[in-house]
C-alpha positions as CSV (number, residue, x, y, z in Angstrom):
1,M,0.0,0.2,0.1
2,K,1.4,3.5,-0.8
3,K,1.7,5.8,1.9
4,S,-0.8,9.0,1.4
5,R,1.2,12.3,1.0
6,R,-1.7,13.9,3.2
7,R,-1.5,12.0,6.4
8,I,-0.8,13.3,10.0
9,L,-0.3,11.8,13.4
10,I,-0.9,14.3,16.2
11,D,0.8,13.4,19.7
12,I,-1.3,14.6,22.7
13,C,0.6,14.5,26.2
14,H,-1.5,17.3,27.6
15,P,-5.0,18.7,27.6
16,A,-4.0,22.1,26.3
17,E,-2.3,20.2,23.3
18,V,-5.9,19.0,22.2
19,H,-6.7,22.8,22.2
20,H,-3.7,23.6,20.1
21,F,-4.2,21.2,17.4
22,K,-8.0,21.4,17.1
23,Y,-8.6,23.9,14.5
24,V,-5.2,22.5,12.6
25,Y,-7.2,19.3,12.3
26,Q,-10.2,21.0,11.0
27,E,-8.6,23.1,8.5
28,L,-6.4,20.4,7.2
29,A,-9.8,17.8,7.5
30,A,-11.6,20.1,5.3
31,R,-9.0,20.2,2.5
32,G,-8.7,16.3,2.6
33,W,-6.0,15.5,4.5
34,S,-6.5,12.4,7.0
35,I,-5.2,12.9,10.8
36,L,-5.3,10.8,13.9
37,F,-4.6,11.7,17.6
38,A,-2.5,9.9,19.7
39,A,-3.0,10.6,23.2
40,K,-2.0,9.9,26.7
41,D,-4.6,9.6,29.1
42,K,-3.7,12.6,31.2
43,D,-6.2,14.7,33.1
44,V,-9.1,15.5,31.0
45,V,-7.4,14.8,27.9
46,E,-10.1,12.1,26.5
47,A,-13.2,14.1,27.4
48,L,-11.8,17.1,25.2
49,L,-10.9,14.5,22.5
50,L,-14.7,13.4,23.0
51,A,-16.0,16.4,23.2
52,Y,-14.7,18.2,19.9
53,D,-15.4,14.7,18.2
54,L,-11.6,14.2,17.2
55,P,-10.6,10.9,15.8
56,H,-8.2,9.4,18.7
57,V,-6.6,6.6,20.2
58,L,-4.9,6.3,23.5
59,F,-1.7,4.6,24.2
60,S,-0.6,5.3,27.3
61,E,-1.6,6.4,31.1
62,S,-0.3,9.3,33.0
63,Q,2.1,8.7,35.2
64,E,2.8,10.6,38.7
65,G,6.5,11.1,39.5
66,I,9.6,11.0,37.8
67,L,10.6,7.5,38.3
68,K,7.4,6.2,37.3
69,K,7.4,8.4,33.8
70,L,11.1,6.7,33.3
71,L,9.9,3.1,33.9
72,H,6.9,3.8,31.5
73,V,8.9,5.2,28.5
74,P,9.7,1.3,27.3
75,V,5.7,0.8,27.3
76,E,5.0,4.2,25.6
77,L,7.3,3.9,22.9
78,W,6.3,0.4,21.9
79,R,2.6,1.3,21.5
80,F,3.5,4.5,20.0
81,A,5.2,2.3,17.5
82,K,2.4,0.1,16.8
83,I,0.3,2.7,16.0
84,V,2.8,4.5,13.8
85,R,3.3,1.3,11.9
86,A,-0.1,0.6,11.5
87,Y,-1.6,4.5,10.6
88,R,1.7,5.2,8.3
89,P,1.7,9.1,8.6
90,T,3.6,11.4,6.6
91,F,4.2,13.7,9.4
92,I,4.1,13.2,13.3
93,L,3.4,16.6,15.0
94,S,4.2,16.7,19.0
95,N,5.2,19.2,21.8
96,L,8.8,17.3,21.4
97,S,7.4,14.6,23.2
98,I,10.6,11.5,23.6
99,H,8.1,8.7,22.3
100,S,7.4,11.2,18.9
101,S,11.2,12.2,18.6
102,W,12.5,8.5,18.5
103,I,9.7,6.7,16.8
104,S,9.9,9.1,14.1
105,Y,13.4,8.6,13.8
106,L,13.5,4.9,13.8
107,F,10.7,5.1,10.6
108,R,12.1,8.0,8.6
109,I,9.0,9.8,9.5
110,T,9.2,13.8,9.4
111,H,8.7,15.0,12.8
112,I,7.5,18.6,13.4
113,A,8.0,19.8,17.0
114,F,6.2,22.9,18.8
115,I,7.9,24.0,21.5
116,D,7.3,26.8,24.2
117,T,9.1,25.7,27.5
118,E,12.6,26.7,27.8
119,H,13.1,24.6,31.4
120,R,12.7,21.6,30.1
121,R,16.6,21.3,29.0
122,V,17.6,17.7,30.5
123,L,14.2,16.3,28.1
124,D,15.5,18.3,25.1
125,Y,19.1,16.3,25.1
126,V,17.2,13.3,23.9
127,T,14.5,14.6,21.9
128,L,15.5,17.7,19.8
129,P,18.1,16.1,17.8
130,F,15.5,14.0,16.3
131,A,13.2,16.9,15.3
132,D,13.2,17.8,11.8
133,V,11.8,21.1,12.5
134,K,11.2,23.1,15.7
135,L,8.6,25.6,15.8
136,T,8.3,28.0,18.4
137,P,6.7,31.3,19.6
138,R,8.9,34.6,18.9
139,A,9.4,34.9,22.6
140,Y,11.3,31.5,23.1
141,Q,14.3,32.3,24.7
142,R,16.4,29.7,23.3
143,C,18.1,28.8,19.9
144,L,17.3,25.6,18.5
145,G,19.8,25.7,15.6
146,Q,19.1,24.2,12.1
147,N,15.2,24.4,11.2
148,H,14.4,26.3,14.1
149,I,11.5,28.9,13.0
150,R,9.9,31.3,15.0
151,Y,6.6,32.7,14.5
152,N,4.8,35.6,16.0
153,G,2.3,34.2,18.6
154,N,2.4,31.4,21.2
155,H,0.5,27.9,21.4
156,E,-2.5,29.7,23.2
157,V,-2.9,32.2,20.2
158,T,-3.6,29.2,18.3
159,Y,-7.0,28.5,19.5
160,L,-7.8,31.6,21.0
161,H,-7.3,33.8,18.3
162,P,-11.0,36.1,17.6
163,L,-11.1,34.5,14.1
164,R,-11.3,31.1,15.9
165,Y,-12.8,31.9,19.4
166,R,-15.9,33.7,20.8
167,A,-16.7,33.5,24.5
168,D,-20.1,32.2,25.6
169,S,-21.4,34.2,28.3
170,S,-24.1,31.7,29.3
171,I,-21.2,30.1,31.2
172,R,-22.5,32.8,34.1
173,E,-25.8,31.0,34.0
174,V,-23.9,27.9,34.4
175,L,-22.1,29.1,37.6
176,G,-25.2,30.1,39.2
177,L,-23.7,34.1,39.4
178,E,-26.1,36.9,39.9
179,A,-26.3,39.7,37.0
180,D,-23.2,41.7,38.4
181,E,-21.2,39.1,40.5
182,K,-17.9,39.3,39.9
183,Y,-15.4,35.9,40.1
184,V,-12.1,34.9,40.2
185,I,-10.7,31.5,38.9
186,L,-7.7,30.0,40.7
187,R,-5.6,27.2,39.5
188,F,-3.5,24.7,41.4
189,V,-1.1,22.3,39.4
190,G,0.1,18.7,40.4
191,W,3.8,19.4,40.1
192,H,4.4,16.3,38.2
193,A,5.6,17.3,34.7
194,F,9.4,16.9,33.7
195,H,9.8,20.6,33.6
196,D,8.4,20.9,37.4
197,V,11.3,19.1,38.7
198,G,12.9,21.2,41.7
199,L,9.7,23.2,42.0
200,T,6.9,23.4,44.6
201,G,3.9,25.2,44.9
202,L,1.8,26.9,47.5
203,D,0.9,25.0,50.5
204,L,-2.8,24.5,52.1
205,A,-2.3,27.6,54.6
206,K,-1.6,30.1,51.5
207,K,-4.3,28.6,49.4
208,M,-6.5,28.9,52.0
209,L,-5.4,32.8,52.6
210,L,-6.0,33.3,48.9
211,V,-9.4,31.9,48.7
212,E,-10.6,33.7,52.3
213,Q,-9.1,37.1,51.0
214,L,-10.4,36.8,47.3
215,S,-13.9,35.7,48.6
216,Q,-14.5,39.1,50.2
217,A,-15.4,40.6,46.9
218,R,-15.9,38.2,44.7
219,R,-16.9,34.7,44.1
220,V,-14.0,32.3,44.0
221,F,-13.8,29.1,42.0
222,I,-10.6,26.7,41.7
223,S,-9.7,24.1,38.8
224,S,-7.0,21.7,40.3
225,E,-4.9,19.1,38.6
226,T,-5.1,17.3,41.8
227,A,-7.7,16.1,44.5
228,L,-8.7,19.3,46.6
229,P,-8.6,19.2,50.2
230,E,-12.0,19.0,52.4
231,P,-11.6,22.9,53.2
232,L,-11.5,23.8,49.5
233,L,-14.0,21.3,47.9
234,P,-17.0,23.9,48.2
235,F,-15.3,25.9,45.6
236,L,-14.4,23.5,43.3
237,L,-15.1,24.8,39.6
238,K,-17.5,22.3,38.5
239,I,-18.0,22.9,34.6
240,S,-17.8,20.6,31.5
241,V,-14.1,20.6,30.0
242,E,-15.1,22.5,27.1
243,R,-16.2,25.3,28.9
244,M,-13.2,26.4,30.8
245,H,-12.0,29.0,28.2
246,D,-15.4,30.4,28.4
247,A,-15.0,30.4,32.1
248,L,-11.9,32.3,31.7
249,A,-12.9,34.8,29.4
250,C,-15.8,35.9,31.7
251,A,-14.0,35.9,34.6
252,D,-12.6,39.2,36.7
253,A,-9.2,37.8,37.1
254,Y,-7.2,34.6,36.8
255,I,-4.8,33.7,39.7
256,G,-2.8,30.3,39.8
257,E,0.2,28.2,39.4
258,G,-0.5,27.1,35.7
259,G,1.5,28.9,32.9
260,T,-0.6,27.4,30.2
261,M,-3.9,28.9,31.9
262,A,-2.3,32.3,32.9
263,S,-1.3,32.6,29.3
264,E,-4.6,31.7,28.1
265,A,-6.2,34.1,30.7
266,A,-4.4,36.9,29.1
267,C,-5.1,36.0,25.5
268,L,-8.8,36.4,26.7
269,G,-8.4,40.1,28.2
270,T,-8.6,38.4,31.7
271,P,-5.9,40.1,34.2
272,A,-3.9,37.0,35.2
273,A,-1.4,36.3,38.2
274,Y,1.0,33.8,37.5
275,L,2.2,32.2,40.8
276,N,5.3,30.3,39.8
277,S,9.2,30.6,39.5
278,L,9.2,29.1,36.4
279,R,10.2,31.6,33.9
280,L,8.4,31.3,30.4
281,G,9.4,33.2,27.5
282,Y,5.8,33.5,26.0
283,V,4.6,34.4,29.8
284,D,7.3,37.1,29.7
285,E,6.0,38.8,26.7
286,E,2.5,38.9,28.0
287,E,3.8,40.3,31.1
288,R,5.6,43.3,28.7
289,Y,1.9,43.6,27.2
290,G,0.7,44.5,30.9
291,L,-1.9,41.3,30.4
292,L,-0.5,39.7,33.4
293,Q,2.0,39.6,36.2
294,Q,4.3,37.1,37.7
295,F,5.2,36.4,41.3
296,D,7.9,33.9,42.8
297,R,6.2,33.3,46.0
298,L,2.8,34.5,47.4
299,D,4.1,37.2,49.6
300,H,2.3,40.5,51.5
301,R,3.5,42.6,48.0
302,A,2.1,39.6,45.8
303,L,-1.3,39.3,47.9
304,N,-1.9,43.0,47.6
305,T,-1.6,43.3,44.1
306,I,-3.3,40.0,43.2
307,L,-6.4,41.3,45.3
308,A,-6.4,44.4,43.2
309,T,-5.9,42.5,39.8
310,G,-9.6,42.8,38.0
311,K,-10.7,44.0,34.4
312,S,-10.8,47.5,33.4
313,I,-11.1,49.8,30.2
314,K,-7.0,50.0,30.3
315,H,-6.6,46.6,30.6
316,A,-9.1,45.8,27.5
317,A,-7.1,48.4,25.3
318,K,-3.8,46.5,26.3
319,A,-5.4,43.1,24.9
320,S,-6.2,45.0,21.9
321,R,-3.0,45.7,21.4
322,F,-1.4,42.4,21.8
323,W,-3.8,41.0,19.3
324,R,-3.0,43.5,16.7
325,D,0.4,42.1,16.8
326,Q,-0.2,38.0,16.4
327,L,-0.6,36.1,13.4
328,D,-3.4,33.6,12.4
329,V,-1.2,30.3,14.0
330,V,-3.7,28.1,12.5
331,D,-3.5,29.5,9.0
332,F,0.4,29.3,9.3
333,I,0.7,26.0,10.8
334,V,-2.0,24.6,7.6
335,K,0.1,26.5,5.3
336,F,3.6,25.4,6.5
337,L,2.3,21.7,6.4
338,H,0.7,22.3,2.8
339,N,3.7,23.6,1.4
340,Y,6.7,21.5,3.3
341,P,9.6,21.2,2.6
342,G,9.2,24.1,0.4
343,S,8.2,26.3,3.7
344,L,11.6,25.8,5.3
345,Y,13.2,27.9,2.7
346,R,10.9,30.4,1.5
347,N,8.2,32.9,2.6
348,L,4.5,31.6,2.1
349,Y,2.6,34.5,2.6
350,E,1.4,37.4,0.9
351,E,4.0,40.2,1.3
352,E,1.7,42.8,2.4
353,F,0.7,40.5,5.5
354,F,4.0,38.8,6.3
355,C,7.8,39.1,6.2
356,E,10.6,37.0,6.8
357,K,13.4,37.7,9.0
358,K,16.1,35.1,8.9
359,R,18.9,34.4,11.1
360,A,21.9,32.0,11.6
361,N,20.2,28.6,11.1
362,E,16.7,29.9,11.8
363,K,14.2,32.6,10.8
364,T,11.3,33.8,12.2
365,I,7.9,35.1,10.7
366,F,6.0,38.1,11.7
367,N,3.2,40.1,11.5
368,N,3.9,43.6,9.5
């Protein structure tokens, strides 16, 4: 059987990656491409794949703790290889996972990696050499060498661009809010990812302090990767997984440990306070636009700033300025794949909308 030129396997290891690729899937499927999602069953990944009716197969379960993750790698490689052998894709798209990197190299399949986390250097040593193309946001702070292409946007822009997403304010009714009642979303992460090694989050006392202080003026809803302790259970955010962006868009503020959700809030025009010492290029860029603030710890200064964080006309103007500078990243990805490998060497776009700036062994695609 001859391998199709329009066959893509998309590797999913985190819920945000479902959002990252869902509109890419829609655009490519409409053009006759065959696409399959190969996913780890982590958090709400399967629920999102089902909610968006995306063709998928689960090949692994998420493991907690670095030792368990490492011991499970051979199992993941074997299962992923079986999917690749059966599906025979032309491209594998991933966020630079070990299994995509190694198996794509083994089967001589073009691997296009989407990277936005600078902190994962150890993992990069065993994955980067096997990626044919590295696509990163312009704000990404490292140089990844040959075929490293920067674009003017980030992963969250891919699925939250105004051309792709409109908030549904009916989420307020789902949350049981009064007409003018303001609310905030707190996000606590599990600290089990490879890039979380050596980092710790808020303890229960500080979580309780945040909830107590914020509740004085606004409703508080908590989204958490792990089970909440009993004192915080009344604040648990109970919505279907595909409504999370509606909840973020309509919130007065986001406060949390998760960088992805902080960036999502920033893109949605919701002021964000990011409580994490991990520095990320795309977060730094959004902070420069005035859309979020990052705090290494929850001290007195940080708490006072967080309590004053909320929507305003001034903040809305900052969000508008941010969006004027962003690509339609879905369109960029679709054109890049459709024109590959020529897209590595020439500008794919109309000159009045895009320009290309080359550096040593890399290039950047900007908006004009």
